[in-house]
C-alpha positions in Angstrom: -112.2 -51.2 -88.2 -108.6 -49.6 -87.7 -108.2 -46.7 -90.5 -105.0 -49.1 -92.2 -107.8 -51.9 -92.2 -110.3 -50.0 -93.8 -107.6 -48.7 -96.5 -106.3 -52.0 -97.9 -110.1 -53.3 -97.8 -110.8 -50.4 -100.3 -108.2 -50.6 -102.0 -108.7 -54.4 -102.5 -112.6 -53.5 -104.2 -111.0 -50.9 -106.7 -107.5 -50.8 -107.2 -104.9 -47.6 -107.0 -103.7 -46.2 -110.4 -101.0 -43.8 -111.1 -99.1 -41.4 -113.6 -96.1 -39.7 -112.7 -95.1 -36.7 -114.7 -90.9 -35.8 -115.6 -89.5 -32.6 -117.4 -87.1 -33.2 -120.0 -83.3 -33.2 -118.8 -81.0 -30.2 -119.6 -77.1 -31.9 -118.9 -75.6 -34.5 -118.5 -76.2 -34.7 -115.1 -79.8 -34.1 -115.0 -80.5 -36.9 -117.5 -78.6 -39.1 -115.2 -81.3 -38.7 -112.3 -83.9 -39.3 -115.1 -83.5 -42.2 -115.9 -82.4 -43.4 -112.8 -86.0 -42.1 -111.6 -87.6 -43.5 -114.4 -86.2 -46.9 -113.3 -87.2 -46.9 -109.9 -90.7 -45.5 -110.7 -90.6 -48.0 -113.5 -91.8 -51.2 -111.5 -95.0 -49.9 -110.0 -96.6 -50.3 -113.3 -97.8 -46.8 -113.8 -100.9 -46.2 -116.2 -98.8 -43.7 -118.2 -95.9 -41.3 -117.7 -96.2 -37.5 -119.4 -93.3 -35.5 -119.6 -93.5 -31.9 -119.9 -93.0 -29.2 -122.8 -91.3 -25.8 -122.5 -92.8 -22.2 -122.7 -92.6 -21.7 -126.5 -92.1 -24.9 -127.8 -88.7 -24.2 -126.1 -88.0 -28.0 -125.0 -89.8 -29.5 -127.7 -87.2 -31.6 -129.2 -85.5 -32.9 -126.0 -89.0 -33.8 -124.9 -89.3 -35.8 -128.5 -86.3 -37.4 -127.6 -87.4 -38.6 -124.2 -90.5 -39.7 -125.0 -88.9 -41.6 -128.0 -86.2 -43.1 -125.8 -88.9 -44.5 -123.1 -90.7 -46.0 -126.2 -87.6 -47.9 -127.2 -86.2 -48.6 -123.9 -89.1 -49.3 -121.4 -92.3 -50.6 -121.5 -93.6 -47.7 -119.8 -96.5 -46.0 -121.8 -95.5 -42.1 -122.7 -97.9 -39.3 -122.9 -95.9 -36.1 -124.8 -97.0 -32.8 -123.7 -97.9 -30.8 -126.6 -98.7 -26.7 -126.8 -100.0 -24.1 -129.0 -97.5 -21.6 -128.5 -95.2 -20.0 -131.0 -95.9 -22.5 -133.4 -98.0 -22.7 -137.1 -100.8 -25.3 -137.3 -98.9 -27.2 -139.4 -95.5 -27.6 -136.9 -97.5 -28.4 -134.4 -99.2 -31.2 -136.7 -96.0 -32.2 -137.9 -94.7 -32.9 -134.3 -97.7 -35.0 -133.7 -97.6 -37.0 -136.7 -93.7 -37.5 -135.4 -94.9 -39.1 -132.3 -97.2 -41.2 -133.8 -94.2 -42.3 -136.2 -92.8 -43.3 -132.8 -95.3 -44.9 -130.8 -96.5 -42.4 -128.8 -100.2 -42.6 -128.6 -101.1 -40.3 -125.8 -101.1 -36.7 -125.8 -101.3 -34.1 -123.1 -102.7 -31.0 -124.5 -102.1 -27.7 -123.3 -102.2 -24.2 -124.5 -99.2 -23.5 -123.1 -97.5 -20.3 -121.2 -96.7 -17.5 -123.5 -92.9 -17.7 -124.5 -91.9 -14.7 -122.4 -92.9 -16.7 -119.2 -95.7 -16.8 -117.3 -97.4 -13.4 -116.0 -96.5 -11.8 -119.3 -99.9 -11.8 -121.9 -100.6 -14.3 -124.0 -101.0 -13.9 -127.6 -102.2 -17.0 -130.3 -100.0 -17.5 -132.9 -101.7 -16.1 -135.9 -101.3 -19.3 -137.9 -101.7 -21.5 -135.0 -104.1 -22.8 -132.7 -106.1 -20.7 -130.6 -107.1 -22.7 -127.8 -106.5 -25.7 -126.1 -109.9 -27.2 -127.8 -108.6 -26.8 -130.8 -105.6 -28.6 -130.2 -107.4 -31.5 -128.9 -109.7 -31.7 -132.2 -106.7 -31.3 -134.2 -104.8 -34.0 -132.2 -107.5 -36.4 -133.0 -107.9 -35.9 -136.6 -104.6 -36.8 -136.9 -104.7 -40.2 -134.9 -106.2 -42.2 -132.4 -104.9 -40.4 -130.0 -105.3 -40.4 -126.0 -105.8 -36.8 -124.9 -104.9 -35.5 -121.7 -106.2 -31.9 -120.4 -105.4 -30.0 -118.0 -108.1 -28.5 -115.0 -108.0 -26.2 -112.4 -109.3 -26.6 -109.0 -109.2 -22.9 -107.9 -109.3 -21.8 -111.3 -106.9 -20.9 -114.2 -104.6 -17.9 -113.0 -106.3 -15.9 -116.5 -109.6 -17.0 -116.4 -112.4 -14.6 -115.0 -114.1 -16.9 -113.1 -113.7 -20.6 -112.0 -117.0 -21.1 -113.4 -115.6 -19.7 -117.1 -112.5 -22.2 -116.5 -115.4 -25.1 -116.7 -116.2 -23.6 -119.7 -113.1 -23.8 -121.5 -112.9 -27.6 -120.0 -116.2 -28.2 -121.4 -115.2 -26.9 -124.6 -112.1 -29.2 -124.4 -114.3 -32.6 -123.8 -116.1 -31.9 -126.4 -113.6 -31.7 -128.7 -112.6 -35.4 -127.7 -110.2 -34.7 -124.3 -110.3 -38.2 -122.7 -109.2 -37.0 -119.4 -108.2 -34.4 -117.0 -105.4 -33.8 -115.0 -105.9 -31.0 -112.3 -103.6 -28.6 -111.2 -101.8 -29.3 -107.7 -103.7 -28.5 -104.6 -103.0 -29.0 -100.8 -106.7 -28.8 -99.7 -108.3 -31.8 -100.6 -112.2 -30.1 -100.4 -110.9 -27.4 -102.9 -110.6 -30.8 -105.1 -113.6 -32.3 -104.2 -116.0 -29.2 -104.8 -114.0 -29.1 -108.1 -115.0 -32.0 -108.9 -118.9 -31.1 -107.9 -118.7 -28.4 -109.7 -117.7 -30.3 -113.2 -120.0 -32.9 -113.2 -122.8 -30.4 -112.5 -121.7 -29.0 -116.2 -122.7 -32.5 -117.8 -118.6 -33.2 -117.4 -117.8 -37.4 -117.4 -114.2 -37.6 -117.9 -112.2 -38.5 -115.4 -110.7 -35.4 -113.1 -107.4 -36.9 -111.8 -105.8 -35.1 -109.1 -102.0 -34.1 -109.6 -100.1 -34.2 -106.6 -97.3 -31.9 -105.8 -94.7 -33.9 -103.1 -93.3 -30.9 -101.4 -89.7 -31.3 -102.5 -89.0 -28.2 -101.4 -91.5 -25.6 -99.6 -89.9 -22.2 -100.7 -90.1 -23.6 -104.5 -93.2 -25.5 -104.2 -94.4 -22.0 -102.7 -93.5 -19.9 -105.6 -94.7 -22.4 -108.3 -98.0 -22.3 -106.3 -98.1 -18.1 -106.9 -97.3 -18.5 -110.2 -100.2 -21.6 -111.4 -103.1 -19.8 -109.0 -102.9 -22.5 -106.5 -103.2 -21.4 -103.1 -100.7 -22.5 -100.0 -102.6 -22.8 -96.8 -101.2 -21.7 -93.9 -101.4 -24.9 -91.7 -98.5 -26.4 -94.0 -96.1 -23.3 -94.2 -96.1 -23.8 -90.4 -94.9 -27.3 -91.1 -92.1 -26.5 -93.0 -91.0 -23.4 -91.1 -87.7 -23.2 -89.6 -86.4 -26.0 -91.7 -84.6 -24.0 -94.6 -81.4 -25.5 -93.7 -82.6 -29.0 -92.6 -82.9 -31.2 -95.6 -83.4 -34.2 -93.4 -86.6 -33.3 -91.3 -88.0 -31.5 -94.1 -87.9 -34.8 -96.4 -89.8 -36.7 -93.9 -92.2 -33.3 -93.2 -93.2 -34.0 -96.9 -93.3 -37.3 -96.9 -95.9 -36.8 -94.2 -98.0 -34.4 -95.2 -97.8 -36.0 -99.2 -99.0 -39.8 -97.5 -101.6 -37.8 -95.2 -103.4 -36.2 -98.7 -103.5 -39.1 -100.9 -104.5 -41.5 -98.0 -107.4 -38.8 -97.5 -108.4 -38.8 -101.1 -108.4 -43.0 -101.0 -110.6 -42.5 -97.8 -113.0 -40.5 -99.9 -113.2 -42.1 -102.8 -110.4 -41.3 -105.1 -108.6 -44.1 -106.9 -106.4 -42.3 -109.4 -103.2 -40.0 -108.7 -101.0 -38.1 -111.3 -97.9 -37.3 -109.2 -95.5 -34.7 -110.0 -92.5 -36.1 -109.7 -89.8 -33.1 -110.4 -87.5 -36.2 -111.5 -86.8 -37.3 -107.8 -88.3 -40.5 -107.1 -87.8 -41.2 -103.9 -90.5 -39.6 -102.7 -93.2 -40.6 -105.3 -92.1 -44.6 -104.4 -92.2 -44.0 -101.1 -96.4 -42.4 -101.3 -97.3 -45.2 -103.9 -95.9 -48.0 -101.5 -98.4 -46.2 -99.0 -101.1 -46.6 -101.7 -100.5 -50.3 -101.5 -98.5 -50.2 -104.9 -95.7 -53.1 -105.2 -93.0 -53.3 -107.7 -92.9 -56.6 -109.5 -89.6 -57.4 -108.7 -86.9 -55.9 -106.3 -85.9 -52.2 -107.2 -82.1 -54.0 -106.2 -83.1 -56.5 -109.1 -84.4 -54.2 -111.4 -81.0 -52.1 -111.7 -79.2 -55.0 -111.5 -80.7 -56.3 -114.6 -80.1 -52.9 -116.5 
């Protein structure tokens, strides 16, 4: 059976589900880019879309405004990121209640990066939630939220070991987490080995692979270094010499991401979370390859907006 037919038959047995991550805009131009991307991707009917939360809660208001607008103006199911950093329990609980009041029913609970940035020492707020598992339990006490948490196929940069990191995931699950979304990775075997180890610990929630379509290789490699994700030599080689060739770089990026997700489908994975970087075209193309189709042509969606 040809590979394309094989994939189609697999997809026919179990639907592909996708979700997208966005970050809150800082400027009017970024705002236009964000909502253009949302408009482009919404017709694919994602399971949810998440909106990030800056270090130390630095984007709290912008995150809230973006999520609230999604609830008001779209049929999307937004998930608001929330962290433990730089806030008391009462302050965090107030944010949780404000999300409930505007209609949000899904929160991505994270410890968060230190206010001083990645690489600096993390210090829990003396009056705040100490760990992500405490935040998860607090969210669940306030309302019947879905709660997603993070997973690290190559371990969190601050974890003593992968086993210790999986112990932390187990604590989040025991506190009520419904789903884990992984840090991005470029080698599928890394993710699949991680899922095996997680299952061996008795963790049975979905472990959704986080996929980063590489829009800019240098930026992605720098981000990977800061978050503990490895960058294989073959990936660097594919982008070699393309720093000033945006068009070819975009084509290579699409090919790399397509190879990754289609291989995961062939290996039984049907749920994907895309780190969109507020750019829609590459993510849209990958979803098309996965068999997803917009309910109406994109041009019609734009004309109706």
